[in-house]
C-alpha positions in Angstrom: 4.1 8.4 -24.6 1.7 7.8 -21.6 0.9 11.0 -19.9 2.2 13.3 -22.6 -0.1 16.1 -23.5 -0.9 16.6 -27.2 -1.8 20.2 -28.1 -3.0 20.7 -31.6 -2.0 24.1 -33.0 -4.1 25.1 -36.0 -3.0 28.0 -38.2 -6.0 29.9 -39.5 -4.3 32.6 -41.5 -4.2 33.0 -45.3 -6.4 34.8 -47.8 -7.2 31.9 -50.1 -7.1 34.0 -53.3 -6.7 31.0 -55.6 -10.3 30.0 -54.8 -11.8 33.4 -55.6 -14.6 34.3 -55.9 -15.9 32.0 -53.1 -12.8 32.5 -51.0 -12.0 36.2 -50.3 -9.9 38.1 -47.8 -12.9 38.7 -45.5 -14.1 35.0 -45.7 -11.1 32.8 -46.9 -11.3 29.2 -47.8 -10.6 27.7 -44.3 -14.0 29.0 -43.3 -15.8 27.4 -46.4 -17.5 24.0 -46.5 -15.5 22.3 -49.2 -15.9 18.5 -49.7 -18.1 18.2 -46.6 -21.0 20.0 -44.9 -18.6 21.6 -42.4 -15.9 24.2 -42.9 -12.3 23.1 -43.5 -11.4 24.6 -40.1 -14.1 22.7 -38.3 -12.9 19.5 -40.0 -9.3 20.3 -38.9 -10.5 20.7 -35.3 -12.4 17.5 -35.4 -9.5 15.6 -36.8 -7.2 16.9 -34.1 -9.6 15.6 -31.4 -9.1 12.1 -32.8 -5.4 12.0 -31.8 -5.0 10.0 -28.6 -4.1 12.3 -25.7 -5.2 15.4 -27.6 -6.2 18.3 -25.4 -7.4 21.9 -26.0 -6.5 23.0 -29.5 -4.9 26.4 -29.9 -6.0 28.3 -32.9 -3.9 31.1 -34.3 -6.0 33.6 -36.2 -6.0 37.2 -37.4 -8.1 39.9 -35.8 -10.5 40.0 -38.7 -11.3 36.3 -38.5 -11.4 35.9 -34.7 -15.2 35.3 -34.6 -15.0 32.7 -37.4 -12.4 30.8 -35.4 -14.4 31.0 -32.2 -17.6 29.8 -34.0 -15.6 26.9 -35.5 -14.6 25.7 -32.0 -18.2 26.0 -30.9 -19.5 24.0 -33.9 -16.9 21.3 -33.3 -17.9 21.1 -29.7 -14.3 21.5 -28.7 -13.1 24.0 -26.0 -9.8 25.6 -27.0 -7.6 28.6 -27.0 -7.7 31.5 -29.4 -4.4 33.4 -30.1 -4.8 36.5 -32.2 -2.1 37.9 -34.6 -2.5 41.7 -34.9 -0.8 41.5 -38.3 0.3 38.6 -40.6 3.9 37.5 -40.1 4.0 34.1 -41.9 4.2 30.7 -40.2 7.5 31.1 -38.2 6.3 33.9 -36.0 2.9 32.3 -35.5 4.3 29.0 -34.5 6.9 30.6 -32.2 4.2 32.5 -30.4 2.1 29.4 -30.0 5.1 27.3 -28.8 5.9 30.0 -26.2 2.3 30.1 -24.9 2.1 26.4 -24.5 5.6 26.0 -23.2 4.7 28.4 -20.4 2.1 25.8 -19.3 4.1 22.6 -20.1 7.3 22.6 -22.1 7.0 18.8 -22.6 3.6 19.1 -24.3 3.7 17.9 -27.9 2.5 20.4 -30.4 0.8 19.1 -33.6 1.0 22.2 -35.9 -1.2 22.0 -39.0 -2.9 24.4 -41.5 -6.6 25.0 -41.3 -7.4 24.7 -45.0 -6.4 21.2 -46.0 -8.8 18.4 -46.9 -8.1 14.9 -45.6 -10.7 12.2 -46.5 -9.7 9.6 -43.9 -9.5 11.5 -40.6 -8.9 8.5 -38.5 -5.9 7.4 -40.5 -4.5 10.9 -40.5 -4.9 11.1 -36.7 -3.1 7.7 -36.3 -0.2 9.0 -38.4 0.0 12.1 -36.3 0.0 10.0 -33.2 3.1 8.1 -34.5 4.8 11.4 -35.2 3.9 12.6 -31.7 5.4 9.5 -30.1 8.7 10.2 -31.9 8.7 13.9 -30.9 7.8 13.1 -27.3 10.8 10.7 -26.9 13.5 13.0 -28.4 14.4 16.4 -29.6 13.1 15.5 -33.1 10.8 17.7 -35.1 8.5 15.3 -37.1 7.0 16.3 -40.4 4.1 14.7 -42.2 5.0 13.6 -45.7 2.4 12.7 -48.3 3.0 9.9 -50.7 2.7 11.6 -54.1 0.0 10.6 -56.6 2.0 12.2 -59.4 4.7 14.8 -60.2 2.9 17.8 -58.8 4.6 21.1 -59.3 2.6 23.0 -56.6 4.0 21.3 -53.6 7.4 21.3 -51.8 9.2 17.9 -51.5 11.0 16.1 -48.7 13.8 13.7 -49.4 13.7 10.8 -46.8 16.8 9.2 -45.6 17.6 6.4 -43.1 15.0 4.7 -41.0 14.1 6.7 -37.9 11.4 4.6 -36.1 8.1 2.8 -36.5 5.5 3.7 -39.0 8.0 4.1 -41.8 9.5 7.2 -40.2 12.7 8.4 -41.9 15.3 11.0 -41.2 15.0 14.0 -43.5 17.9 14.3 -45.9 16.8 17.5 -47.6 13.9 19.9 -48.4 13.1 21.0 -51.9 10.8 23.9 -52.9 8.1 23.7 -55.6 9.9 22.2 -58.7 9.3 22.4 -62.4 7.7 19.5 -64.1 10.9 17.7 -64.9 12.3 17.9 -61.4 9.0 16.9 -59.9 9.0 13.7 -62.0 12.5 12.9 -60.8 11.5 13.5 -57.2 8.6 11.1 -57.4 10.8 8.5 -59.0 13.3 8.8 -56.2 10.6 8.3 -53.5 10.4 11.9 -52.3 7.3 12.9 -50.3 5.1 16.0 -50.5 5.6 18.4 -47.7 2.2 18.8 -46.0 3.2 21.7 -43.8 2.5 19.7 -40.6 5.0 19.9 -37.8 5.1 17.8 -34.6 7.5 18.6 -31.7 7.6 19.2 -28.0 7.0 22.9 -27.1 10.4 23.1 -25.6 12.0 21.6 -28.7 10.5 24.2 -30.9 11.5 27.1 -28.6 15.1 25.7 -28.6 15.1 25.3 -32.4 14.0 28.9 -32.8 16.6 30.1 -30.3 19.3 28.3 -32.4 18.2 29.2 -36.0 15.9 32.2 -35.8 16.6 34.0 -32.5 15.3 37.3 -33.8 11.9 35.8 -34.6 11.7 34.1 -31.2 12.6 37.4 -29.5 9.8 39.2 -31.3 7.3 36.5 -30.5 8.5 36.4 -26.9 7.9 40.1 -26.5 4.5 39.8 -28.2 3.5 37.1 -25.8 4.8 38.9 -22.8 2.7 41.9 -23.8 -0.3 39.9 -24.7 -3.7 40.7 -23.1 -6.7 38.5 -22.6 -9.9 39.9 -24.2 -12.9 37.8 -23.6 -12.0 34.4 -25.3 -9.1 35.9 -27.1 -5.4 36.2 -26.2 -4.2 39.2 -28.2 -0.5 39.4 -29.0 1.1 42.8 -28.4 0.8 44.7 -31.7 4.0 46.8 -31.6 6.2 43.8 -30.8 4.6 41.5 -33.3 4.7 44.1 -36.1 8.4 44.3 -35.6 8.9 40.6 -35.9 10.5 39.3 -39.1 8.1 37.6 -41.5 9.3 34.2 -42.8 8.0 30.7 -43.2 9.1 28.1 -40.6 10.5 26.0 -43.4 13.2 28.6 -44.2 13.6 30.0 -40.7 14.1 26.7 -38.9 13.4 23.4 -40.7 16.0 23.5 -43.4 18.7 24.1 -40.8 17.5 22.0 -37.9 19.6 18.9 -37.5 17.0 16.4 -36.3 14.0 16.4 -38.6 12.2 13.2 -39.3 9.3 12.6 -41.8 6.4 10.2 -41.2 4.6 9.2 -44.4 0.8 9.4 -44.9 -0.7 7.4 -47.8 -4.2 8.7 -47.5 -6.1 11.1 -49.7 -4.8 14.7 -49.0 -5.1 18.0 -50.7 -4.2 21.6 -49.8 -7.1 22.7 -52.1 -4.7 25.2 -53.7 -6.8 25.6 -56.9 -10.2 25.1 -58.3 -9.1 21.9 -60.1 -8.0 20.5 -56.7 -11.5 21.3 -55.3 -13.0 19.6 -58.3 -11.2 16.4 -57.5 -13.2 16.1 -54.4 -16.4 15.5 -56.4 -17.3 12.6 -58.6 -17.5 13.4 -62.3 -20.2 12.2 -64.7 -19.5 10.1 -67.7 -18.3 13.2 -69.6 -15.9 14.3 -66.9 -18.2 17.1 -65.7 -18.4 18.0 -62.0 -21.3 20.1 -60.6 -21.7 21.6 -57.1 -25.0 23.2 -56.2 -27.7 23.9 -58.7 -25.9 23.3 -61.9 -26.3 21.4 -65.2 -23.5 20.6 -67.7 -25.4 20.1 -71.0 -23.5 18.6 -73.9 -20.3 19.6 -72.1 -17.1 17.8 -71.3 -14.5 18.2 -68.5 -16.2 21.2 -67.0 -16.7 22.1 -63.3 -19.7 24.3 -62.3 -20.1 25.6 -58.8 -23.3 27.6 -58.2 -24.1 28.7 -54.6 -27.5 30.5 -55.2 -29.1 29.9 -58.6 -29.3 27.5 -61.5 -26.1 27.7 -63.7 -26.0 25.8 -67.0 -23.3 25.3 -69.6 -24.0 24.2 -73.2 -21.3 22.8 -75.4 -18.3 23.8 -73.3 -15.1 21.8 -72.8 -12.3 22.2 -70.3 -13.9 25.1 -68.5 -14.5 26.0 -64.9 -17.5 28.2 -63.9 -17.8 29.6 -60.3 -21.1 31.4 -59.8 -21.0 33.5 -56.6 -23.8 35.8 -55.6 -22.1 38.9 -56.9 -19.5 37.6 -59.3 -19.0 34.9 -62.0 -15.6 33.4 -62.8 -15.3 31.6 -66.1 -11.8 30.2 -66.8 -10.1 27.7 -69.0 -9.0 24.7 -66.9 -5.4 25.2 -67.9 -5.5 28.9 -66.8 -6.8 28.5 -63.3 -3.5 29.5 -61.8 -4.3 33.0 -63.1 -7.1 33.5 -60.6 -4.6 35.1 -58.1 -3.6 37.6 -60.8 -7.3 38.5 -61.3 -7.6 39.2 -57.6 -4.5 41.4 -57.7 -6.1 43.3 -60.6 -9.3 43.8 -58.7 -7.5 45.1 -55.7 -5.6 47.5 -58.0 -8.9 48.8 -59.3 -10.2 49.0 -55.7 -13.1 46.7 -56.4 -14.9 45.5 -53.2 -15.4 42.1 -54.9 -11.7 41.3 -54.4 -12.1 41.1 -50.7 -15.6 41.1 -49.4 -18.4 38.7 -50.3 -22.0 39.8 -50.5 -23.0 37.6 -47.6 -20.8 38.4 -44.6 -20.6 36.4 -41.4 -20.6 38.4 -38.1 -20.4 37.2 -34.4 -24.2 37.8 -34.1 -25.2 36.2 -37.4 -24.8 37.4 -41.0 -26.0 40.0 -43.5 -26.3 40.1 -47.2 -26.5 43.2 -49.5 -29.5 42.9 -51.7 -29.4 46.2 -53.6 -27.9 49.6 -53.4 -28.0 52.9 -55.3 -27.7 56.6 -54.8 -29.0 57.4 -51.3 -30.1 53.9 -50.3 -28.9 50.4 -49.5 -31.0 47.3 -48.8 -29.7 44.3 -46.7 -31.1 41.1 -45.4 -29.9 40.6 -41.8 -30.1 37.3 -39.9 -29.5 37.3 -36.2 -28.9 33.9 -34.5 -30.5 33.0 -31.2 -28.9 35.0 -28.5 -27.2 37.3 -31.0 -27.1 41.0 -30.4 -25.9 43.8 -32.6 -24.0 46.7 -31.0 -25.9 49.6 -29.5 -25.1 52.3 -32.0 -26.2 55.4 -33.9 -25.4 57.1 -37.2 -24.8 60.7 -38.2 -25.9 60.5 -41.8 -28.5 57.7 -42.3 -31.8 56.5 -41.1 -33.0 52.8 -41.3 -36.2 51.0 -41.9 -36.5 47.5 -40.5 -39.1 44.9 -41.6 -39.2 41.5 -39.9 -39.6 38.6 -42.4 -38.8 35.6 -40.1 -38.9 35.1 -36.4 -39.2 37.8 -33.7 -36.8 40.6 -32.8 -36.2 42.7 -29.7 -35.6 46.3 -30.8 -34.0 49.1 -28.8 -34.8 52.6 -30.2 -33.8 55.5 -27.9 -35.5 54.8 -24.5 -38.0 52.3 -26.0 -37.5 48.5 -26.0 -40.1 46.5 -27.9 -40.7 43.3 -29.9 -41.4 43.0 -33.6 -42.9 39.9 -35.1 -43.1 38.7 -38.7 -44.6 41.3 -41.1 -44.1 44.1 -38.5 -41.7 47.0 -39.1 -40.2 50.1 -37.4 -38.2 53.2 -38.4 -34.9 54.2 -36.9 -34.4 58.0 -37.3 -31.1 59.6 -38.0 -29.1 59.9 -34.8 -31.3 57.6 -32.8 -29.4 55.1 -30.5 -30.6 51.6 -31.5 -30.0 47.9 -31.3 -31.3 44.7 -32.8 -31.4 41.7 -30.4 -32.7 38.1 -30.7 -33.3 36.7 -27.3 -35.5 33.9 -28.8 -34.7 30.2 -29.7 -35.1 30.7 -33.5 -33.2 32.9 -35.9 -34.7 36.3 -36.8 -34.4 37.8 -40.3 -35.1 41.4 -41.2 -34.9 43.5 -44.3 -33.1 46.7 -43.6 -33.4 49.7 -45.9 -30.8 52.4 -45.3 -31.5 55.9 -46.6 -29.3 59.1 -46.3 -26.7 61.3 -47.7 -23.8 59.0 -46.8 -24.0 55.2 -46.3 -20.3 54.4 -45.7 -19.7 52.1 -42.8 -17.5 54.6 -41.0 -20.8 56.2 -40.0 -21.2 53.8 -37.1 -20.7 55.0 -33.6 -20.9 52.2 -31.0 -22.2 52.9 -27.6 -21.9 49.3 -26.3 -20.9 46.0 -27.8 -21.2 42.6 -26.1 -18.5 41.1 -28.4 -15.7 43.5 -27.2 -15.2 45.1 -30.6 -13.6 48.5 -30.5 -15.6 51.6 -31.6 -13.6 52.1 -34.7 -16.4 52.3 -37.2 -15.5 50.6 -40.5 -12.6 51.1 -42.8 -12.4 54.8 -43.6 -13.8 55.5 -47.0 -14.9 51.9 -47.5 -17.7 51.4 -50.0 -21.1 51.0 -48.5 -21.3 47.3 -49.6 -18.3 46.4 -47.4 -20.1 46.5 -44.1 -17.6 45.7 -41.3 -18.8 46.5 -37.9 -22.6 46.1 -37.4 
């Protein structure tokens, strides 16, 4: 495989509703630090860099998460490409578009396609297994899949039936694919030596394009039109919206893999999880003698088989058994351990009730830093805004609100009309209604301010951008969005 380029493709889509309330549409699980001090996406980028011959990863992300994806590349210290989907169209369209982009550079490059939200404890062993899969793919028209050796009859995973030997490292031809089974079938699959389908695909770019041409030509045609009409915007390659919206949404498993004649599976015996539920997250942490797992500032008193996650304050259980408690800043989830699969239904109910908590966390990351809503009521809203070194909010004005800014940490450069001045800690300023303004941090330390908004209307569609260094369109926020759901500062 000497000289073969390895191009990791990391799929950053998904809403992660099963890990609500920490994972939400606007900040899904792939951007959370679970089981480590770095986000799952950063961990995936770092694992990919361990594959021998690995070059620039290509991240496929949605418009709303583009800055998270870019920040992850920066944190991992890994230059890469960012391909943006204007709408979600499942994995087939995303992978077809990525394969076309890379094939235009080098059809012989081997793509290692993987999700961004999985947890793998032994990154080096995982990279070594992917290297074996890449060697198989580079030498043939095979599409190699990663198969996880089951630890039990899990009903939440798809299964792969391995067949005849297909190379080194225990590689086997794929006999058949099986979707998520019931408990009885899952037990039978494990007894027959089936493997869990990890959703990882390895193949030459040209092989993937040919496989789509054969088995899903309409998806390939839509992806090809979207790539042909793509435009470069700063660090992002934006797929053509009209073409991509018209592309059929389907998983690559159904669209290609189940029909492709030359699939092989390479087994991986290490610890792996797709973190598809809170009990899966709990398994990443060591229990105490009573089976309790605590994350953050939490105490399980006289309790058994509980998990407590608290991200901002002390959370205590007394006398509870078989319960999971997730204490987010604005929401508390308390669920019986055997009912955790109902979390998705709760999120659906919250969406139906148009509750902002379904989608938007209190603390929201932006390309310039983050903000957190502290309090709100009729005619006012108070936020804590943190601007990272070099960060700069858009130059903007409002039709219906004024703002008071108080610096509580660091120093801030403020633009207000024709004035540009510096505020230090304990200093404040007032931004009148209609005044063009900007907050900028040209210093080496973060700056934090308390912002108090007052006015007749505080919705985030009352933002008019004059200039923005991040290339965001002057579209305000979602029309009619609640004032807590700040989108476009």
